[in-house]
C-alpha positions as CSV (number, residue, x, y, z in Angstrom):
1,M,95.3,-25.0,-76.1
2,F,91.5,-25.5,-76.2
3,R,91.6,-24.1,-72.6
4,R,93.4,-21.2,-74.1
5,I,91.3,-20.3,-76.8
6,I,88.1,-20.4,-74.4
7,I,90.3,-17.6,-71.9
8,S,91.4,-15.5,-74.7
9,L,87.7,-15.3,-76.2
10,A,86.3,-14.7,-72.7
11,G,88.9,-11.9,-72.6
12,L,87.9,-10.3,-76.1
13,L,84.2,-10.4,-75.0
14,A,84.8,-8.6,-71.8
15,V,86.7,-6.0,-73.7
16,S,83.9,-5.5,-76.5
17,A,81.1,-5.3,-73.3
18,A,83.4,-3.0,-71.7
19,A,83.7,-0.8,-74.8
20,V,79.8,-0.7,-75.3
21,I,78.9,0.7,-72.0
22,V,81.0,3.1,-70.4
23,D,80.0,4.6,-67.0
24,V,80.4,8.5,-66.6
25,N,79.2,11.0,-64.0
26,L,78.4,14.2,-65.5
27,P,76.0,16.3,-63.5
28,Y,74.0,19.3,-64.7
29,K,71.8,21.7,-63.2
30,E,69.9,22.1,-66.4
31,L,70.2,19.7,-69.5
32,R,67.8,20.9,-72.4
33,L,67.7,17.8,-75.2
34,K,67.7,18.9,-79.1
35,D,64.0,18.0,-79.1
36,G,63.1,20.7,-76.5
37,L,62.6,18.3,-73.7
38,L,64.4,20.2,-70.4
39,F,65.6,18.1,-67.4
40,T,66.9,19.7,-64.3
41,E,69.2,18.3,-61.7
42,V,70.4,15.9,-63.8
43,A,73.3,13.3,-64.3
44,V,74.7,11.7,-67.1
45,R,75.5,8.3,-65.8
46,S,76.6,5.8,-68.7
47,V,76.9,5.5,-72.3
48,N,76.1,2.8,-74.6
49,T,78.8,3.3,-77.6
50,A,76.9,0.6,-79.3
51,A,73.2,1.7,-79.0
52,G,74.1,5.2,-79.1
53,T,72.1,5.9,-76.0
54,V,73.1,7.5,-72.7
55,M,71.5,6.6,-69.1
56,L,70.2,9.8,-67.3
57,S,69.6,10.1,-63.5
58,V,66.9,12.6,-63.2
59,N,65.3,12.6,-59.7
60,K,66.7,9.3,-58.5
61,D,64.7,7.8,-61.7
62,L,67.0,6.2,-64.6
63,I,65.8,7.4,-68.2
64,S,67.6,5.9,-71.3
65,V,67.9,9.1,-74.2
66,R,69.4,9.0,-77.5
67,T,73.2,10.2,-77.6
68,S,72.2,12.3,-80.7
69,L,69.5,14.2,-78.7
70,L,72.0,15.5,-76.4
71,P,73.7,19.4,-76.6
72,D,76.9,19.5,-78.4
73,D,78.9,20.3,-75.8
74,V,77.7,17.3,-73.6
75,R,78.5,14.8,-76.5
76,A,81.9,16.4,-76.9
77,K,82.7,15.6,-73.1
78,L,81.2,12.0,-73.6
79,Q,83.5,11.5,-76.7
80,D,86.5,12.2,-74.6
81,L,85.3,9.9,-71.8
82,T,84.4,6.8,-74.3
83,P,86.6,4.8,-76.2
84,V,87.1,5.3,-80.3
85,Q,83.8,4.0,-82.2
86,S,84.5,1.3,-84.8
87,P,83.1,2.1,-88.3
88,E,80.2,0.2,-87.8
89,E,79.3,1.9,-84.7
90,L,80.1,5.5,-86.2
91,E,77.4,4.6,-89.3
92,A,74.7,3.0,-87.1
93,E,75.1,6.8,-85.0
94,K,74.8,8.6,-87.9
95,K,71.8,6.8,-89.2
96,Q,70.1,6.8,-85.8
97,E,70.9,10.7,-85.8
98,A,69.2,11.1,-89.0
99,A,66.2,9.0,-87.9
100,D,65.9,11.0,-84.4
101,R,66.2,14.3,-86.5
102,A,63.4,12.9,-88.9
103,R,61.0,11.8,-85.8
104,A,61.8,15.3,-84.3
105,A,61.0,17.3,-87.4
106,E,57.5,14.9,-87.5
107,N,57.0,15.6,-84.0
108,A,57.5,19.4,-84.8
109,E,54.9,19.3,-87.7
110,R,52.4,17.4,-85.8
111,R,52.6,19.6,-82.7
112,Q,52.0,22.7,-85.1
113,R,49.3,21.0,-87.0
114,Q,47.6,20.6,-83.4
115,A,48.3,24.2,-82.5
116,E,46.7,25.6,-85.9
117,E,43.8,23.3,-85.3
118,E,43.0,24.6,-81.7
119,A,43.6,28.1,-82.8
120,K,41.1,27.4,-85.8
121,A,38.6,25.8,-83.3
122,A,38.8,28.7,-81.1
123,R,38.4,31.2,-83.4
124,A,35.5,29.4,-84.7
125,A,34.1,29.4,-81.3
126,S,34.8,32.7,-80.7
127,R,32.8,34.0,-83.7
128,D,30.1,31.9,-82.6
129,L,30.1,33.5,-79.2
130,N,30.4,37.0,-80.7
131,V,27.4,36.3,-82.8
132,K,25.3,35.4,-80.0
133,V,26.5,38.2,-78.0
134,A,25.4,40.2,-80.9
135,E,22.2,38.7,-81.4
136,K,21.6,39.5,-77.7
137,T,22.8,43.0,-77.8
138,A,20.5,43.7,-80.6
139,I,17.5,42.3,-78.8
140,Q,18.1,43.7,-75.5
141,P,17.9,47.3,-76.9
142,D,14.7,46.7,-78.6
143,A,13.1,45.3,-75.6
144,T,14.6,48.5,-73.5
145,V,13.3,50.8,-76.1
146,A,10.1,49.1,-76.3
147,E,9.6,49.4,-72.4
148,V,10.7,53.0,-72.3
149,A,7.9,53.8,-74.8
150,K,5.2,52.2,-72.8
151,F,6.5,53.7,-69.6
152,A,6.4,57.4,-71.4
153,E,3.1,57.0,-72.8
154,N,1.4,56.0,-69.4
155,R,3.4,58.9,-67.7
156,A,2.8,61.3,-70.2
157,K,-1.0,60.7,-69.7
158,S,-1.1,61.1,-66.1
159,Y,1.1,63.8,-65.8
160,F,-0.9,66.2,-68.3
161,K,-4.1,65.0,-66.5
162,Y,-3.0,65.5,-62.9
163,Q,0.2,67.4,-62.7
164,D,0.7,69.7,-65.2
165,D,0.3,73.7,-64.5
166,P,-1.8,73.4,-61.1
167,L,-2.2,77.1,-60.9
168,S,-3.9,77.5,-64.2
169,N,-7.6,78.1,-65.2
170,I,-7.5,74.4,-66.1
171,G,-9.7,72.2,-64.3
172,N,-10.8,68.7,-64.5
173,V,-9.4,67.4,-68.0
174,I,-12.0,65.4,-69.6
175,G,-9.8,64.0,-73.0
176,S,-6.5,64.0,-73.8
177,D,-4.5,62.5,-76.4
178,I,-0.6,61.6,-76.2
179,Y,1.8,61.6,-79.5
180,L,5.1,60.5,-78.7
181,E,8.1,60.2,-81.0
182,N,10.3,57.1,-80.5
183,P,12.8,57.3,-77.4
184,E,16.3,58.1,-78.2
185,P,19.6,57.3,-76.2
186,V,21.1,60.5,-74.2
187,P,24.7,60.8,-75.3
188,G,27.2,60.3,-72.4
189,W,24.2,59.0,-70.0
190,T,24.1,54.8,-69.9
191,G,20.5,53.8,-70.1
192,R,19.1,57.4,-70.1
193,Y,16.4,58.1,-72.8
194,R,14.6,61.3,-74.4
195,V,11.1,61.0,-75.5
196,E,9.7,64.0,-77.3
197,G,5.5,64.4,-77.7
198,K,2.8,66.4,-77.9
199,A,-0.3,66.3,-75.4
200,Y,-3.9,67.2,-76.9
201,R,-6.1,68.1,-74.1
202,Q,-9.9,69.1,-73.5
203,F,-10.5,70.5,-70.1
204,V,-13.1,72.3,-67.9
205,N,-12.3,76.2,-67.7
206,N,-12.5,77.3,-64.4
207,Q,-12.6,81.0,-65.1
208,A,-14.6,81.3,-68.2
209,S,-17.2,78.4,-66.9
210,G,-16.8,76.4,-69.9
211,F,-14.7,74.3,-71.8
212,G,-11.2,74.8,-73.4
213,R,-8.6,73.2,-75.6
214,G,-5.0,73.4,-75.5
215,T,-1.7,71.4,-77.1
216,K,1.4,71.3,-75.3
217,E,5.1,70.2,-76.7
218,F,7.2,68.5,-74.3
219,E,10.1,66.2,-73.5
220,M,10.5,63.4,-71.1
221,L,13.9,62.2,-69.7
222,I,13.6,58.7,-68.3
223,Q,16.1,56.7,-66.7
224,T,16.6,52.8,-67.1
225,R,18.6,50.5,-64.9
226,E,19.0,46.8,-65.2
227,G,16.4,44.7,-63.2
228,K,14.6,48.2,-62.0
229,K,11.5,49.7,-63.5
230,P,12.5,53.0,-65.4
231,E,12.0,56.4,-63.8
232,I,11.1,59.8,-64.8
233,V,14.3,62.2,-64.5
234,E,12.5,65.2,-65.8
235,V,9.5,66.4,-67.9
236,R,10.2,69.9,-69.9
237,I,7.5,72.0,-71.5
238,K,8.6,73.5,-74.5
């Protein structure tokens, strides 16, 4: 009789064990879990009704996943293939589902905070970069304008001493003063500046055998290029 009890108990344990883990074979091209995780070329191999988990075969690897994370249609198929759960198992599964939902919500909130922090850091870095670029951009035009002004002064002195009006009665220029306005960018021409000014000269008058004085208003067009010296485009006498 004692032997019969042992045999009956062993049979009961076998039935219980069979009800806990159920072998299935549900292949899917794609399987997206409720937490957003996506598997491709995956198959559901077994179901643990007591633990509320399933075993997935993914690229020849076995992965344990909570049943509550499976899509509803997959869970419905598994329910058809597994024995009816006891009230205790159902209650445990509900608790597990609630815990999974809470964990998923916590993970989503953490990812959201992380994304916001990364976006905030990116905006701060972008602002710092824009400030540096603006500072560099502000310094560069000032340096360019100063370079153009110096270039224009030197070229104006040379022009009105040696090049201006070679067929006139002006002989040797013995004195000159150049007054220049600040360089102004020429609209529509990148790197081109206009400089207006006046040239005051004292010179030898070849025809009158004496000295003469004169003033001329002019403007200069100067082209600048990065890495190169400025160039005279044109000198216009007004």
